[in-house]
PAZAPA-4460 file (N, C-alpha, C; in steps of 0.05 Angstrom, whole numbers, plus 32768, in hexadecimal, padded with zeros to 4 digits):
% residues 259
    n_x    n_y    n_z   ca_x   ca_y   ca_z    c_x    c_y    c_z   seq   type   mol
   898F   87F9   8BC2   897F   8809   8BAF   8962   8802   8BB2     1      M     A
   8950   8816   8BB4   8933   8810   8BB5   892B   8800   8B9D     2      P     A
   891A   87EC   8BA1   8911   87DB   8B8B   88F6   87E4   8B80     3      E     A
   88ED   87D6   8B6C   88D5   87DF   8B5D   88BD   87E5   8B6E     4      G     A
   88B8   87D5   8B83   88A1   87DA   8B94   88A3   87F4   8BA4     5      D     A
   88BC   87F9   8BAE   88C0   8812   8BBD   88BD   882B   8BAB     6      A     A
   88C7   8829   8B92   88C4   883F   8B7F   88A7   8843   8B77     7      V     A
   8898   882D   8B75   887C   882E   8B6F   886D   883D   8B85     8      H     A
   8874   8837   8B9E   8867   8845   8BB5   886F   8862   8BB5     9      R     A
   8888   8868   8BAE   8890   8884   8BAD   8880   8894   8B99    10      T     A
   887C   8888   8B81   886C   8895   8B6D   8850   889B   8B77    11      A     A
   8844   8888   8B86   8829   888C   8B91   8829   88A3   8BA5    12      A     A
   883E   88A6   8BB5   8840   88BC   8BC8   8843   88D7   8BBA    13      R     A
   8853   88D7   8BA5   8856   88F0   8B95   883C   88F8   8B87    14      L     A
   882D   88E4   8B7D   8813   88EA   8B71   8800   88F6   8B85    15      R     A
   8800   88EB   8B9D   87EE   88F5   8BB2   87F4   8912   8BBA    16      G     A
   880D   891A   8BB8   8815   8935   8BC0   8814   8949   8BAA    17      A     A
   881A   8940   8B91   881E   8953   8B7B   8809   8953   8B65    18      L     A
   87FD   893C   8B60   87EB   893A   8B49   87D5   894F   8B49    19      D     A
   87D2   895D   8B32   87BC   8970   8B2F   87C0   898B   8B3C    20      G     A
   87D7   898E   8B49   87DD   89A7   8B58   87F2   89B8   8B49    21      R     A
   87EF   89D2   8B4A   8802   89E4   8B3D   881B   89E7   8B4E    22      V     A
   8832   89E5   8B41   884B   89E9   8B50   884F   8A06   8B57    23      L     A
   8855   8A0A   8B70   885D   8A25   8B7A   887B   8A27   8B7E    24      T     A
   8888   8A11   8B7D   88A5   8A11   8B80   88B1   89F9   8B71    25      R     A
   88C7   89FD   8B62   88D6   89E7   8B57   88F4   89EF   8B5A    26      S     A
   8902   89E0   8B68   891E   89E6   8B6F   8930   89CF   8B67    27      D     A
   893D   89D1   8B50   894F   89BD   8B46   896B   89C3   8B50    28      F     A
   8975   89B1   8B61   8990   89B6   8B6D   89A4   89A4   8B60    29      R     A
   89A3   89A3   8B45   89B7   8995   8B35   89C0   89A9   8B20    30      V     A
   89DA   89AA   8B19   89E4   89BF   8B07   89D5   89C0   8AEC    31      P     A
   89CF   89A9   8AE1   89C4   89A8   8AC6   89A9   89B6   8AC4    32      R     A
   8999   89B6   8ADA   897E   89C2   8AD9   897B   89D7   8AEE    33      H     A
   8990   89E3   8AF7   898E   89F6   8B0D   897C   8A0E   8B07    34      A     A
   897A   8A15   8AEE   8969   8A2C   8AE6   894D   8A25   8ADE    35      T     A
   8946   8A0C   8ADF   892B   8A03   8AD7   8916   8A0D   8AEB    36      A     A
   88FF   8A15   8AE1   88EA   8A20   8AF2   88CF   8A15   8AE8    37      D     A
   88C3   8A05   8AF8   88A9   89F9   8AF1   8892   8A06   8AFF    38      L     A
   8896   8A1C   8B0D   8880   8A29   8B1B   886A   8A31   8B08    39      R     A
   8851   8A2E   8B12   883A   8A34   8B02   8830   8A1E   8AF0    40      G     A
   883E   8A08   8AF0   8835   89F0   8AE1   8829   89DC   8AF4    41      R     A
   8813   89D0   8AEB   8807   89BB   8AFB   8814   89A0   8AF5    42      A     A
   8817   8990   8B0A   8821   8975   8B08   880B   8963   8AFD    43      V     A
   8811   8954   8AE9   87FD   8942   8ADD   87FC   8928   8AED    44      I     A
   8813   891B   8AEF   8815   8902   8AFF   8832   88FA   8B01    45      T     A
   8837   88E6   8B13   8851   88D9   8B15   884D   88BB   8B11    46      T     A
   885D   88B0   8B00   885C   8893   8AFC   8878   8887   8B01    47      V     A
   8878   886E   8B09   8891   885F   8B0C   8895   884E   8AF4    48      S     A
   88AE   884B   8AEC   88B5   8839   8AD6   88CE   882A   8ADF    49      R     A
   88C9   8811   8AE9   88DF   8803   8AF6   88E8   8812   8B0E    50      G     A
   8901   881B   8B0E   890C   882B   8B25   890D   8848   8B1F    51      K     A
   8901   8851   8B09   8900   886D   8B01   88E6   887A   8B08    52      H     A
   88E7   8894   8B0D   88CF   88A4   8B13   88CC   88BA   8AFE    53      L     A
   88B3   88BD   8AF4   88AE   88D0   8ADF   8897   88E2   8AE9    54      L     A
   889D   88FB   8AEF   8889   890E   8AF8   8883   8921   8AE1    55      T     A
   886B   891E   8AD6   8863   892E   8ABE   8854   8947   8AC6    56      R     A
   885C   895D   8ABA   8850   8977   8AC0   8845   8984   8AA7    57      V     A
   8834   8998   8AAA   8828   89A6   8A94   883E   89B2   8A82    58      E     A
   8837   89B3   8A69   884B   89BF   8A56   885C   89AA   8A49    59      G     A
   8855   8990   8A4D   8864   897A   8A40   8880   8976   8A4B    60      G     A
   8883   8979   8A66   889D   8974   8A72   889A   895E   8A87    61      L     A
   88B1   894F   8A8A   88B2   893A   8A9E   88CB   893D   8AAF    62      T     A
   88C7   893B   8AC9   88DD   893A   8ADC   88E3   891C   8AE1    63      V     A
   88FC   8914   8AD9   8904   88F8   8ADC   8917   88F6   8AF3    64      H     A
   8911   88E4   8B06   8923   88E0   8B1D   8928   88C2   8B21    65      T     A
   893E   88BC   8B2D   8945   88A0   8B34   8952   88A1   8B4F    66      H     A
   8949   888E   8B61   8953   888E   8B7C   896F   8883   8B7F    67      L     A
   8978   8873   8B6C   8992   8865   8B6E   8994   8858   8B89    68      R     A
   89AB   885A   8B97   89AF   884B   8BB0   89A1   8858   8BC8    69      M     A
   89A4   8872   8BCB   899B   887F   8BE4   8986   8894   8BE1    70      D     A
   897C   8898   8BC9   8968   88AD   8BC5   894D   88A8   8BD1    71      G     A
   893E   88BD   8BD7   8923   88BB   8BE1   8914   88D5   8BDD    72      R     A
   88FA   88D3   8BDE   88E9   88EA   8BDC   88DA   88ED   8BF7    73      W     A
   88DB   8906   8C02   88CC   890C   8C1A   88B4   891D   8C12    74      L     A
   889D   8918   8C1D   8886   8929   8C19   887F   8936   8C33    75      I     A
   8880   8951   8C33   887C   8960   8C4C   8869   8978   8C45    76      V     A
   885C   8983   8C5A   884A   8999   8C54   8858   89B1   8C49    77      P     A
   884B   89C0   8C38   8857   89D8   8C2C   885E   89EC   8C42    78      A     A
   8874   89F9   8C3E   887C   8A0D   8C51   888E   8A03   8C67    79      G     A
   888E   89E9   8C6B   88A0   89DE   8C7F   88BD   89E0   8C76    80      R     A
   88CF   89E6   8C88   88EB   89E9   8C81   88F5   89CF   8C75    81      R     A
   8902   89D1   8C5E   890C   89B9   8C50   8923   89AC   8C5F    82      T     A
   8920   8992   8C63   8935   8983   8C70   8948   8978   8C5B    83      A     A
   8960   8970   8C64   8972   8963   8C52   898B   8972   8C4A    84      G     A
   898A   898D   8C4C   89A1   899D   8C46   89AC   8998   8C2B    85      G     A
   89C6   8992   8C29   89D3   898E   8C0F   89CC   8974   8C02    86      D     A
   89BB   8964   8C0F   89B2   894B   8C02   899A   894F   8BF0    87      Q     A
   898E   8966   8BF2   8976   896C   8BE1   897F   8970   8BC4    88      V     A
   8972   8962   8BB2   8978   8965   8B95   8961   8972   8B87    89      R     A
   8948   8971   8B92   8931   897C   8B84   891A   8980   8B97    90      L     A
   890D   8997   8B94   88F4   899C   8BA3   88DE   89A4   8B90    91      I     A
   88C8   8996   8B92   88B0   899D   8B83   8899   89A2   8B97    92      L     A
   888E   89BA   8B96   887B   89C1   8BAB   8862   89CF   8B9F    93      A     A
   884C   89CC   8BAD   8833   89DB   8BA7   8829   89E8   8BC1    94      N     A
   8812   89F3   8BC1   8808   8A02   8BD8   8804   89F0   8BF0    95      E     A
   8802   89D6   8BEC   87FC   89C3   8C02   8814   89B2   8C0A    96      R     A
   8822   89A8   8BF6   8837   8995   8BFC   8851   899C   8BEE    97      W     A
   8867   8992   8BF9   8880   8994   8BEA   888E   8978   8BEA    98      Q     A
   8898   8971   8BD3   88A6   8957   8BCF   88C4   895E   8BCE    99      A     A
   88D3   8952   8BE0   88EF   8958   8BE2   88FF   893F   8BDA   100      V     A
   890F   8941   8BC5   891F   892A   8BBC   893B   892C   8BC8   101      G     A
   8941   8918   8BD8   895B   8917   8BE5   896D   8902   8BD8   102      L     A
   8986   890A   8BD3   899B   88F8   8BC9   8992   88E9   8BB0   103      K     A
   8982   88F6   8B9F   8979   88E9   8B87   8990   88E3   8B74   104      L     A
   8990   88CB   8B69   89A6   88C3   8B58   89A5   88CF   8B3C   105      G     A
   898D   88D5   8B33   8988   88E2   8B19   8973   88F7   8B1C   106      M     A
   8977   890E   8B0F   8963   8923   8B0D   8965   892E   8AF1   107      V     A
   894F   892B   8AE1   894F   8935   8AC6   8935   8943   8AC1   108      D     A
   8935   8956   8AAF   891D   8964   8AA5   891D   8961   8A87   109      L     A
   8909   8953   8A7D   8908   894D   8A60   88EC   8952   8A56   110      V     A
   88E9   8953   8A3C   88CE   8954   8A30   88C1   8939   8A35   111      R     A
   88A7   893A   8A3B   8898   8921   8A40   889A   890F   8A28   112      T     A
   889B   891B   8A10   889D   890B   89F8   88B7   88FC   89F6   113      A     A
   88CB   8904   8A06   88E5   88F7   8A05   88EB   88E4   8A1C   114      D     A
   88D6   88DD   8A2B   88DA   88CB   8A42   88E6   88B1   8A3A   115      E     A
   88DF   88A7   8A22   88EA   888D   8A1A   8908   888D   8A17   116      E     A
   8913   88A5   8A13   8930   88A6   8A12   893D   889F   8A2C   117      R     A
   892E   88A2   8A42   8939   889C   8A5D   8931   8880   8A66   118      L     A
   8919   8877   8A5F   8910   885D   8A6A   8908   8849   8A54   119      V     A
   890C   8850   8A3B   8904   883E   8A25   8913   8824   8A24   120      G     A
   892B   8824   8A31   893B   880C   8A30   8932   87F7   8A44   121      H     A
   8920   87FE   8A56   8918   87EC   8A6C   8907   87D6   8A61   122      L     A
   8909   87BF   8A6E   88F8   87A8   8A68   88DD   87AC   8A75   123      G     A
   88CB   8798   8A73   88B1   879A   8A7E   88B2   87A1   8A9C   124      P     A
   88A2   87B3   8AA5   88A1   87BC   8AC1   8891   87A8   8AD2   125      D     A
   889E   879D   8AE6   8891   8789   8AF7   8877   8793   8B04   126      L     A
   8875   87AD   8B08   885D   87B9   8B14   884F   87CC   8B01   127      L     A
   8855   87CB   8AE8   884A   87DD   8AD5   8834   87D1   8AC4   128      G     A
   8826   87E2   8AB5   8811   87D9   8AA3   881C   87C9   8A8C   129      A     A
   8836   87CC   8A87   8843   87BE   8A71   884F   87A3   8A79   130      D     A
   884A   879A   8A92   8856   8781   8A9A   884E   876A   8A87   131      W     A
   8862   875C   8A7D   885E   8747   8A6A   8873   8731   8A6F   132      D     A
   886B   871C   8A7E   887F   8708   8A85   888B   86FB   8A6C   133      P     A
   887C   86F8   8A57   8888   86EB   8A3F   889E   86FD   8A33   134      A     A
   889A   8717   8A34   88AF   8729   8A29   88C7   8729   8A3C   135      E     A
   88C3   8728   8A56   88D9   8726   8A69   88E9   870D   8A64   136      A     A
   88DC   86F7   8A60   88EA   86DD   8A5A   88F9   86DF   8A40   137      V     A
   88ED   86EB   8A2C   88FA   86EE   8A12   8914   86FE   8A15   138      R     A
   8913   8713   8A24   892B   8723   8A28   8941   8714   8A38   139      R     A
   8938   8706   8A4D   894B   86F6   8A5C   8959   86E1   8A4B   140      L     A
   894A   86D4   8A3A   8955   86BF   8A29   8968   86CA   8A14   141      R     A
   8968   86E4   8A10   897A   86F0   89FC   8997   86ED   8A04   142      G     A
   899E   86E6   8A1D   89B9   86E3   8A25   89BB   86C9   8A35   143      A     A
   89BA   86B2   8A28   89B8   8698   8A36   89D0   8691   8A47   144      P     A
   89E8   869D   8A41   8A00   8696   8A50   8A04   86A9   8A68   145      D     A
   89F2   86BB   8A6C   89F5   86CD   8A83   89EA   86C0   8A9C   146      R     A
   89F5   86C7   8AB3   89EA   86BB   8ACC   89CE   86C7   8AD1   147      T     A
   89BD   86B7   8ADD   89A2   86C1   8AE2   89A2   86D7   8AF7   148      I     A
   89B5   86D6   8B09   89B7   86EB   8B1D   89BD   8706   8B11   149      G     A
   89CE   8708   8AFD   89D4   8721   8AF0   89BD   8729   8ADD   150      E     A
   89B2   8716   8AD0   899C   871C   8ABC   8984   8727   8ACA   151      A     A
   897D   871E   8AE2   8966   8729   8AF0   8969   8746   8AF8   152      L     A
   8982   874E   8AFD   8986   876A   8B05   8988   877D   8AEE   153      L     A
   898A   8772   8AD6   898C   8783   8ABE   8971   878E   8AB7   154      D     A
   896D   87A8   8ABB   8953   87B4   8AB8   8949   87B3   8A9B   155      Q     A
   895B   87AD   8A89   8953   87AA   8A6D   8943   8790   8A68   156      R     A
   8945   877E   8A7B   8936   8765   8A79   891A   8767   8A86   157      N     A
   891A   8770   8A9F   8901   8775   8AAD   8907   878B   8AC2   158      L     A
   88F6   879E   8AC4   88FC   87B6   8AD4   88EF   87B5   8AEF   159      A     A
   8900   87BA   8B04   88F5   87BD   8B1F   8901   87AA   8B33   160      G     A
   890F   8795   8B2A   891A   8781   8B3D   8936   878B   8B45   161      I     A
   893C   8787   8B5F   8956   878E   8B6A   8962   8777   8B7A   162      G     A
   8975   877D   8B8A   8984   8768   8B98   8972   8758   8BAC   163      T     A
   895F   8765   8BB8   894D   8757   8BCB   893C   8743   8BBC   164      I     A
   892E   874C   8BA8   891B   873A   8B9A   892A   8725   8B89   165      Y     A
   8942   872C   8B80   8952   8718   8B72   8958   8701   8B85   166      R     A
   8962   8707   8B9C   896A   86F2   8BAF   8952   86E1   8BB8   167      A     A
   893C   86EF   8BBD   8924   86E0   8BC7   8917   86CF   8BB1   168      E     A
   8916   86DA   8B99   890A   86CC   8B83   891A   86B3   8B7C   169      T     A
   8934   86B6   8B7A   8945   869F   8B74   8944   868A   8B8A   170      L     A
   8943   8692   8BA3   8940   867F   8BB8   8926   866F   8BB6   171      F     A
   8910   867D   8BB2   88F6   8670   8BB1   88F4   865D   8B99   172      L     A
   8903   8662   8B84   8903   8650   8B6D   8919   863C   8B6E   173      R     A
   892A   863D   8B83   893F   8629   8B86   8955   862B   8B71   174      G     A
   895B   8643   8B68   896E   8647   8B52   8988   8654   8B5D   175      I     A
   899F   8647   8B57   89B9   8652   8B5E   89BD   866C   8B4E   176      W     A
   89C6   8682   8B5A   89C8   869B   8B4C   89DA   869B   8B34   177      P     A
   89EE   8689   8B33   8A01   8689   8B1D   89F9   8676   8B07   178      W     A
   89E2   866A   8B09   89D8   8659   8AF3   89D3   8669   8ADA   179      K     A
   89DA   865E   8AC3   89D6   866C   8AAA   89B9   866E   8AA2   180      K     A
   89B1   8684   8A96   8996   8689   8A8E   898C   8672   8A7C   181      V     A
   899D   8669   8A6A   8996   8654   8A57   8991   8639   8A64   182      G     A
   899A   8636   8A7D   8996   861C   8A8B   897D   861B   8A9B   183      E     A
   896E   8631   8A9B   8956   8633   8AAB   893D   862E   8A99   184      I     A
   892E   861A   8A9F   8918   8613   8A8E   88FF   8625   8A92   185      E     A
   88F9   862A   8AAC   88E0   8638   8AB2   88E6   8656   8AB9   186      D     A
   88EF   8665   8AA5   88F4   8681   8AAA   88DA   8690   8AAE   187      L     A
   88C5   8688   8AA2   88AB   8695   8AA6   88A2   8693   8AC3   188      E     A
   88A6   867B   8ACE   889F   8678   8AEB   88AF   868A   8AFC   189      G     A
   88C8   868E   8AF5   88DA   869F   8B05   88D1   86BC   8B04   190      L     A
   88CC   86C7   8AEC   88C5   86E3   8AEA   88A8   86E8   8AF5   191      V     A
   8897   86D4   8AF2   887C   86D6   8AFE   887D   86D8   8B1C   192      T     A
   888F   86C8   8B28   8893   86C9   8B45   889D   86E5   8B4E   193      L     A
   88B1   86EF   8B3F   88BB   870A   8B45   88A4   871F   8B45   194      A     A
   8893   871D   8B30   887D   872F   8B2E   886A   872C   8B46   195      H     A
   8864   8714   8B4E   8852   870F   8B65   885E   871B   8B7E   196      R     A
   8878   8718   8B82   8884   8722   8B9B   8883   8741   8B9C   197      L     A
   8889   874E   8B86   8887   876B   8B86   886A   8775   8B89   198      L     A
   8858   8767   8B7C   883B   876E   8B7F   8832   876C   8B9C   199      E     A
   883B   8757   8BA9   8833   8752   8BC5   883E   8767   8BD8   200      A     A
   8854   8774   8BD0   8861   8787   8BE3   885D   87A4   8BDB   201      N     A
   8850   87AA   8BC4   884F   87C6   8BBA   883F   87D8   8BCC   202      K     A
   882D   87CD   8BDC   881B   87DE   8BEC   8825   87E4   8C08   203      G     A
   883C   87DA   8C0F   8846   87DF   8C2B   8864   87E1   8C2B   204      H     A
   886F   87EE   8C3F   888C   87F0   8C41   8897   87D5   8C4A   205      A     A
   88B0   87D0   8C42   88BD   87B7   8C4A   88B8   87A1   8C35   206      G     A
   88C9   878D   8C36   88C7   8776   8C23   88C1   875D   8C32   207      T     A
   88AA   8751   8C2C   88A2   8738   8C3A   889F   8723   8C24   208      V     A
   88B0   870E   8C26   88AE   86F8   8C13   88A8   86DE   8C20   209      T     A
   88A8   86DD   8C3A   88A3   86C5   8C49   8885   86C3   8C52   210      T     A
   8877   86D9   8C50   885C   86DA   8C5A   885A   86E2   8C77   211      G     A
   8871   86E6   8C84   8872   86ED   8CA0   887C   870A   8CA2   212      D     A
   886C   871C   8CAC   8873   8739   8CAD   8884   8741   8CC4   213      R     A
   888A   872F   8CD7   889B   8736   8CED   88B7   873D   8CE2   214      R     A
   88C3   8753   8CED   88DD   875D   8CE1   88F2   8748   8CDD   215      P     A
   88F5   8735   8CEE   890B   8721   8CEC   8903   870A   8CDA   216      A     A
   88EB   870A   8CD0   88E2   86F2   8CC1   88D8   86F8   8CA5   217      N     A
   88DE   870F   8C9A   88D1   8718   8C81   88DD   870B   8C68   218      Q     A
   88F7   8704   8C69   8904   86FA   8C51   8910   86DF   8C55   219      T     A
   8916   86D1   8C3F   8922   86B7   8C40   8941   86B8   8C42   220      W     A
   894D   86C8   8C30   896A   86C9   8C30   8975   86E5   8C32   221      V     A
   8967   86F9   8C28   8972   8714   8C28   8974   871E   8C45   222      Y     A
   898C   872A   8C4B   8991   8734   8C66   8996   871E   8C7A   223      G     A
   899B   8705   8C71   899E   86EF   8C84   89B9   86E0   8C7F   224      R     A
   89CD   86EE   8C75   89E7   86E1   8C70   89F2   86D5   8C8A   225      A     A
   89FB   86BC   8C87   8A07   86AE   8C9E   89F3   86A1   8CB1   226      G     A
   89D9   86A6   8CAD   89C5   869A   8CBE   89BA   8681   8CB1   227      R     A
   89AE   866F   8CC0   89A4   8656   8CB4   898B   865B   8CA3   228      P     A
   898A   864C   8C8D   8974   864D   8C7B   895A   8645   8C89   229      C     A
   8945   8653   8C84   892B   864D   8C91   8920   8632   8C89   230      R     A
   892A   8628   8C72   8920   860F   8C67   8931   85F7   8C6F   231      R     A
   894C   85FA   8C69   895D   85E2   8C6B   8973   85E5   8C80   232      C     A
   8977   85FD   8C8B   898B   8600   8CA0   89A6   8608   8C97   233      G     A
   89AB   8606   8C7C   89C6   860E   8C71   89CA   862B   8C76   234      T     A
   89E3   8633   8C7C   89E9   864F   8C80   89E6   865F   8C66   235      R     A
   89D9   8675   8C67   89D4   8686   8C50   89EF   8693   8C47   236      I     A
   89F5   8690   8C2E   8A0E   869B   8C23   8A0A   86B7   8C18   237      S     A
   8A20   86C6   8C18   8A1F   86E2   8C0F   8A37   86E6   8BFC   238      R     A
   8A32   86F3   8BE5   8A47   86F9   8BD2   8A40   8711   8BC2   239      G     A
   8A4F   8714   8BAC   8A4B   872A   8B99   8A4A   871F   8B7D   240      E     A
   8A39   872C   8B6C   8A37   8724   8B51   8A3C   873C   8B3F   241      M     A
   8A46   8737   8B27   8A4A   874C   8B13   8A67   8756   8B13   242      G     A
   8A6E   8764   8AFE   8A89   876E   8AFB   8A8B   8789   8B09   243      A     A
   8AA3   878E   8B14   8AA7   87A8   8B21   8AA4   87BF   8B0D   244      Q     A
   8A9A   87D6   8B14   8A91   87DD   8B2F   8A73   87D8   8B33   245      P     A
   8A67   87C6   8B24   8A4B   87C1   8B25   8A44   87A8   8B36   246      Q     A
   8A56   87A0   8B46   8A50   8788   8B57   8A39   878E   8B6A   247      E     A
   8A28   877A   8B6C   8A10   877D   8B7E   8A0E   8765   8B90   248      R     A
   8A03   876A   8BA8   8A00   8756   8BBC   89EE   873F   8BB3   249      L     A
   89F5   8726   8BB9   89E4   870F   8BB4   89E5   86FD   8BCC   250      I     A
   89CE   86F3   8BD4   89CC   86DF   8BEA   89BD   86C7   8BE0   251      L     A
   89C5   86AF   8BEA   89B8   8697   8BE1   89BD   8680   8BF6   252      W     A
   89AE   866C   8BF3   89B1   8654   8C04   89BC   863D   8BF3   253      C     A
   89D4   8634   8BFB   89E1   861E   8BEC   89D2   8604   8BED   254      G     A
   89C0   8600   8C01   89B1   85E8   8C04   8998   85E9   8BF2   255      G     A
   898A   85FF   8BF2   8971   8602   8BE3   8976   860B   8BC6   256      C     A
   898E   8616   8BC1   8994   8620   8BA6   89AE   8613   8B9D   257      Q     A
   89AF   85FA   8B98   89C8   85EC   8B92   89D3   85F4   8B77   258      P     A
   89ED   85F1   8B73   89FA   85F6   8B5A   89ED   85E6   8B43   259      R     A
***
């Protein structure tokens, strides 16, 4: 699933193509909004909120989308034949550009005044103006018996972190993923590090947590199951966390992140 930095970049691309321009086409290919027509309305802006995208248009309406596991937005010149076939869920176009939403996990059209109904449950956004490490820590501490690995992925605690940044953040802090939240003293240091990692990567594609941009050297543990740890040589472990069907991938180093 695309993480907060990737969604942040997607919002920037949508702003570049749509902001301030009048829509000449809106094609909702989801049953609930199949008859919706936004033509003639100017796009005000697109903002990211954690892993959610909110495209606001004139008339007090917001197009809400979520990429989920496989979704993405393509920006192509107006008039070009739309790629994607039956994977297309939404097209928003103006005289110059068209934004094509492929395999989007969520597509909603709501009143802008009702946006909070969709994203109000989210915790502080790691890349948002509302980022507040103290509030993120307060929310995490609300469930002291929960594993830190599960708590970090709960978007109600802090919005934008996914399996990649969870694995990398816990490795860099030397924390075993199954450690209880209540057993971790420096939660502020943990969430501050997560914020720093996303900030460092929001301007470019790919995730670099090692400082080395070469493809094989970008991460410490993510994508390296079974390979030796870059620090201690212990083989990187791979498992799953969470209850079915919400199990998510977790990677860690048993040497650097002891029980």
